[in-house]
C-alpha positions in Angstrom: 1.7 22.0 0.9 0.2 19.1 -0.9 -2.6 16.8 0.1 -2.7 13.0 0.3 -4.6 11.8 -2.7 -6.4 9.3 -0.6 -7.7 11.3 2.4 -6.8 14.9 1.8 -4.5 15.2 4.9 -1.2 17.1 4.5 1.4 15.1 2.7 4.8 14.2 4.2 7.8 15.9 2.6 8.6 14.2 -0.7 5.8 11.6 -0.3 2.5 12.2 -1.9 0.8 10.5 1.0 -0.1 11.6 4.6 1.9 10.0 7.4 -0.6 7.2 7.8 -0.9 6.2 4.2 2.8 6.7 3.7 3.5 4.3 6.5 1.1 1.8 5.0 2.7 2.2 1.5 6.2 1.7 2.9 5.1 -1.4 4.9 3.5 -2.8 1.7 6.7 -2.5 -0.2 8.9 -3.8 2.6 6.7 -6.9 3.4 6.4 -7.8 -0.3 10.1 -9.0 -0.3 9.3 -11.2 2.7 6.3 -12.7 1.0 8.4 -13.4 -2.1 10.9 -15.3 0.0 8.2 -17.2 1.8 5.9 -18.0 -1.1 8.3 -18.2 -4.0 7.5 -16.1 -7.1 4.4 -14.3 -6.0 3.6 -11.3 -8.2 2.9 -7.8 -6.8 -0.7 -8.0 -8.0 -1.2 -11.4 -6.3 0.3 -10.1 -3.1 -2.0 -7.1 -3.1 -5.1 -9.3 -3.8 -4.0 -11.7 -1.0 -3.9 -8.8 1.4 -7.3 -7.5 0.4 -8.8 -10.9 1.1 -6.9 -11.4 4.4 -8.7 -10.9 7.7 -7.0 -8.2 9.7 -5.6 -6.1 6.9 -5.7 -2.5 8.2 -7.9 0.2 6.7 -5.0 2.4 5.7 -3.3 -0.5 3.9 -6.6 -1.3 2.1 -7.0 2.3 1.0 -3.4 2.4 -0.3 -4.0 -0.9 -2.3 -7.2 0.5 -3.7 -5.3 3.7 -4.7 -2.5 1.7 -6.3 -5.0 -0.4 -8.3 -7.0 2.7 -9.3 -3.9 4.5 -10.5 -2.7 1.4 -12.4 0.5 1.2 -10.4 0.0 -2.4 -9.5 
């Protein structure tokens, strides 16, 4: 069994993340398409930065964004 690289909880099946961080990661990816439609040609990096600056962004989402930036996957 593998551990989530963010929190150390057990990972979900093929995902490298635990169920909480996996859900946050999936949501990030799904909502990005909606942001692109609403805001035009927003980049992935600009999207992530906007979420970091927004009030109400959840802790798990912030942790996933920090992980993405740390790993250079942005």
